[in-house]
C-alpha atoms as one frame of an Amber mdcrd trajectory, in Angstrom:
protein
 112.692  98.870 116.832 110.358  98.003 114.007 107.006  98.125 115.841 105.978
 101.303 114.078 107.035  99.785 110.758 104.667  96.867 111.313 101.748  99.172
 112.115 102.519 101.327 109.073 102.857  98.311 106.835  99.499  96.902 107.944
  97.854 100.264 107.332  99.428 100.446 103.896  98.173  96.992 102.980  94.713
  97.918 104.190  94.429 100.750 101.683  96.042  98.806  98.843  99.192 100.863
  98.805 101.467 100.390  95.822 105.067 100.982  96.878 107.167 100.410  93.801
 109.083 102.665  91.476 110.615 101.231  88.326 112.724 104.082  86.976 116.402
 104.427  87.778 117.590 107.525  89.577 120.417 109.040  91.616 122.026 107.276
  94.568 119.823 106.995  97.643 120.295 109.848 100.132 121.570 109.104 103.633
 121.883 110.939 106.930 120.580 114.495 107.040 120.012 114.464 103.273 117.650
 111.519 103.715 115.749 113.259 106.496 115.332 116.447 104.480 114.264 114.437
 101.433 111.639 112.563 103.441 110.393 115.680 105.199 110.017 117.532 101.896
 108.128 114.666 100.246 105.871 114.205 103.270 105.101 117.909 103.603 104.266
 118.295  99.921 101.861 115.392  99.657 100.296 115.859 103.103  99.622 119.534
 102.344  97.734 118.578  99.184  95.714 115.965 101.055  94.891 118.441 103.802
  93.456 120.802 101.204  91.350 117.944  99.825  89.757 116.941 103.126  89.170
 120.564 104.096  87.404 121.119 100.759  85.115 118.173 101.551  84.538 119.007
 105.219  86.184 121.875 107.081  86.191 120.175 110.449  87.827 117.350 112.381
  88.782 114.092 110.612  89.865 110.928 112.391  93.458 109.918 111.667  93.815
 106.251 110.728  97.400 106.581 109.499  99.251 109.859 110.124 101.416 109.532
 107.041 104.952 110.459 108.097 106.269 107.143 109.445 108.231 105.480 106.615
 107.337 102.033 105.315 110.033  99.815 103.737 109.432  99.210 100.032 111.302
  97.929  96.987 112.307 100.729  94.660 112.503  98.463  91.624 109.570  96.266
  92.583 111.751  93.153  92.769 110.124  90.732  95.225 113.337  88.757  95.703
 115.326  91.791  96.820 115.485  93.415 100.244 113.554  96.696 100.598 115.620
  99.548  99.161 113.297 102.477  99.643 110.645 104.080 101.792 107.012 105.001
 101.251 104.172 106.567 103.227 100.571 105.696 104.051  98.028 108.436 104.841
  94.364 107.789 105.787  91.615 110.046 107.177  88.017 109.116 108.021  84.859
 111.186 108.548  81.601 109.806 109.960  78.360 111.630 109.100  74.813 110.315
 109.220  73.760 112.172 106.067  76.142 112.373 103.121  75.650 114.399  99.960
  77.593 112.207  97.552  77.461 114.668  94.648  78.745 117.498  96.844  81.617
 115.364  98.158  82.597 114.269  94.647  82.476 117.839  93.337  84.546 119.272
  96.206  87.134 116.489  96.131  87.519 116.645  92.354  87.985 120.414  92.395
  90.600 120.190  95.175  92.577 117.484  93.387  92.485 119.369  90.097  93.563
 122.593  91.801  96.626 120.647  92.976  97.409 119.684  89.375  96.125 116.107
  89.594  93.860 114.243  87.191  90.676 112.975  88.838  88.033 110.499  87.785
  84.926 109.152  89.510  84.213 105.432  89.761  81.195 103.794  91.432  81.232
 100.219  92.700  78.143  98.292  93.691  74.565  99.512  93.368  71.573 100.623
  95.371  72.047 101.066  99.100  75.495  99.475  98.886  76.891 101.749  96.194
  80.385 103.138  96.878  81.629 106.190  95.027  85.345 106.862  94.583  87.176
 109.941  93.374  90.568 108.655  92.221  93.264 111.216  91.459  96.788 110.734
  90.150  99.841 112.920  89.728 101.882 115.436  91.669 103.528 114.715  95.030
 100.530 112.628  96.150 100.946 110.208  93.204  97.594 108.579  93.994  94.827
 109.918  96.208  91.375 108.418  96.732  88.201 109.782  98.293  85.737 106.952
  99.001  82.133 107.742  99.933  80.080 104.996 101.586  76.591 106.442 102.221
  75.252 103.208 103.732  77.895 103.461 106.447  77.810 107.250 106.785  81.537
 107.309 106.050  84.046 109.142 103.906  87.535 107.661 103.751  90.388 109.578
 102.153  93.744 107.939 101.459  97.033 108.725  99.759  99.663 106.343  98.413
 102.853 108.187  97.426 105.507 106.314  95.476 108.498 104.379  96.775 111.494
 106.698  97.171 115.197 105.800  97.373 116.498 105.680 100.931 116.621 103.377
 103.929 113.281 103.362 105.767 114.903 102.178 108.988 117.467 104.985 109.004
 114.798 107.572 108.259 112.503 106.215 110.956 115.285 106.381 113.527 115.762
 110.069 112.754 112.024 110.828 112.829 111.801 109.285 116.299 115.148 110.701
 117.475 116.930 107.379 117.764 115.528 103.856 118.016 111.744 103.699 117.627
 110.391 103.680 121.192 107.581 101.360 122.303 104.630 103.766 122.261 105.737
 105.993 119.390 102.372 105.468 117.660 100.661 107.363 120.494 102.522 110.549
 119.498 100.662 110.891 116.193  97.628 113.237 116.415  94.262 111.450 116.502
  92.488 114.121 114.455  93.247 116.525 111.621  91.349 119.785 111.390  91.692
 123.342 110.081  94.606 124.056 112.445  96.690 121.154 111.079 100.403 121.600
 110.530 102.849 119.102 109.002 104.955 117.239 111.550 107.861 114.955 110.703
 109.725 114.722 114.009 108.427 112.834 117.053 111.082 112.467 119.785 109.919
 110.669 122.924 110.958 113.650 125.023 108.737 116.603 124.127 106.160 114.976
 121.835 102.556 115.091 123.134 100.571 111.874 123.621  97.272 111.744 121.678
  96.089 108.149 122.269  95.557 106.101 125.415  97.146 102.683 125.842  94.051
 100.960 124.424  94.223 102.935 121.177  91.447 105.412 121.923  91.863 109.159
 121.303  92.470 111.192 124.444  89.815 113.792 125.214  90.593 116.592 125.082
  93.470 116.310 122.630  96.715 118.107 123.528  97.052 121.579 122.017 100.726
 122.516 122.402 101.854 125.901 121.140 105.172 124.522 119.881 106.800 121.208
 118.958 110.392 119.939 119.190 112.680 121.015 116.338 114.540 118.316 114.429
 118.343 118.642 114.690 118.947 117.713 111.058 119.528 121.024 109.354 117.171
 122.678 106.882
């Protein structure tokens, strides 16, 4: 049941995700309230991140972590307590032989600021190995990063929303319409482009398959005109 959790958790660790929240708040939502809470939070932050990557490059980006599968986290940051909340991990990658670092930084900064976030630019390393990062904080994204690696011809964009009250396992079961099925990860789109739309419901029956069994994107990608509707109210 927790296979997708493990994949999400590994992806989160890979991007240095911080999944703690120290302030006290209302009781954790459950049932349909939890689903609607998670869907709203996902849609808000994913919409901002979509605008950021489209500002940088209005084309297809590879999906490393779709960003809607919940990851267990500790709301109060207490390492000796069981996870009491859920978080998300969102990562997109673009490969280009020639990168205009200044143009990427300018576009990303403008997109973050338009979303009401504060952005700063930090460069690590020097010479051919220099890595430039636009780090933005605030809003529903909480923390978004655009990393430009010219020596690898790569732009990586990631988002690390906070840890929200609610049971990640319960939410995951609703997202996948019951127990998480074995190949649920194959139902997440392999690319995000201009025609992107937020998706927070991936039942085994009716959800397209975007990856082969070896983890390679299917070509061509499915282009369904409609997706299954979640039965959790609105």
